N, C-alpha and C positions, 0 to 999 in steps of 0.2 A: 515086582515093578521096581526097577532101579531108580535111585534118587539122582536128580540133576546135580552136577558139581556146584559147590558153593562159590560164589564170587567173593572177592576181597571185601567189598562193602558189606555183604551179608555177614561175613565172618566178623568184621569190625562191629557191626550192630549187635550180633549175638554175644560177643565177648563183653561189650559195654553193658548190655542188658543183664548179663550174669553178675557183673561187678556191681552195677546199680541195684540189682536185687538184693545182694548181700548187704550193701550199705543201707538199703531201706529197712531190712530186718533189724540191723543194729540200731538205727535211729528209732524205729518203732519200739524196740525193747526198752530203749532209754525213755521214750515217751510213756510207756506203760508202767515202768518200774521206778524211775528216778525223778521224773518231771513233777509228779504230784506233790513232792516234798518242797519244790522250789517255786511253783507258780499256782495261781488260782485255777478253778475248774474251767473257766472260759478259755484260758490260755491253753490248757491241756486239750480241750475240744478242738481248738484251732490247730494245734500241733498235729493232732490225729488226722485232721482234714489234709494237711500237707503230706503226711505219710500215705494216706489212702490214695491220693491222686498220683503220688510218685509210684506206688506199686501198680496202679492201673496202667501207667505208661511203661513200666517194666514189661508187663504182659504184652502191651501193644508193640514194643520194640522186639520182643521175642517173635511175635507174629510177623512183623516186618522183615526180620532177619530170615525167616523160614519161607516166606512166600516167594514163589518164582514167577517169572513171566512179566512182572512190572519192570519198568525201565530203571536203569541205574540212577537216572536223575530223580525219579520218585523216591527210590531208596535213600539217596543222599539228602534230599530236601526234607523228607519226613523225619529222618534221623536227626538232622540238625534242629528242626523246629521242636521236636519232642524233647531233645536233650536240653536245649536252651530254655524251653518252656518250663520243664521240671526244675531246672536250676533257679529260674527267676520266681516261679510260682511257689513251689514247695520251700525253696531256700529262704525266700522273704518271709513266708509264714513261720518257719522255724525261728528265725531271728526275732520277728515281732512277738512271737509267743514267749520268747526268752528275754524280752526287753527289760523286765524287772531284775534279771539276774546279771546281764552283761553290764560292764562298766562304762558303756558309751551309748549315745542316743541312736536308736534305729528307726525312729518314727518316719524318717525320710523314705523308708522302704515301702510304706503304704501304697504308693502309686505303682510300685514295681510288680506287686502281686497280680493286678489285672493285666499288665503287659504280658507276664508269663502265661496267664490263662488264655489270653488272646493268641499267643504263639501255639499253645496246645490245640486250640480250636482250628487255627489255620493249618496245623499239621494234619489234623483229621480230614479237613477238606482237601488238602493236597493228596492224602492217601486215597480218598474217595475218587478224586480226579484220575489218579494213576490207575486205579482199578477199573474205572469206567472206560478209560482209554484203551484197555486191552483189546487186542484184535480177536 
């Protein structure tokens, strides 16, 4: 059974997922090996949550990039929502976990984490709608 040709947005999503996957492994390795020397156990646990959710969304992006039949609009919206959601959710968690190490205050990022999480949730609902709308 021949594969359908890949669209440009699918290619962009898959390349981004691959790069984000590599970055996630690097960040996770830092969290597993170097972070424990710098911060307390609660910060390490929080950091690991950021890594876990980032990797979940790498897998989701890989799925999104490979699925055919859904609209280009669905691909684009879910891609944007997941990417921005990961940046805000996981990124803010990383910085908050490292706040004892960085030389500037990052407590203002506290409200950013739930905004990122909300974008991830909206992305999942947008994907569900795109899949439900298939003919």
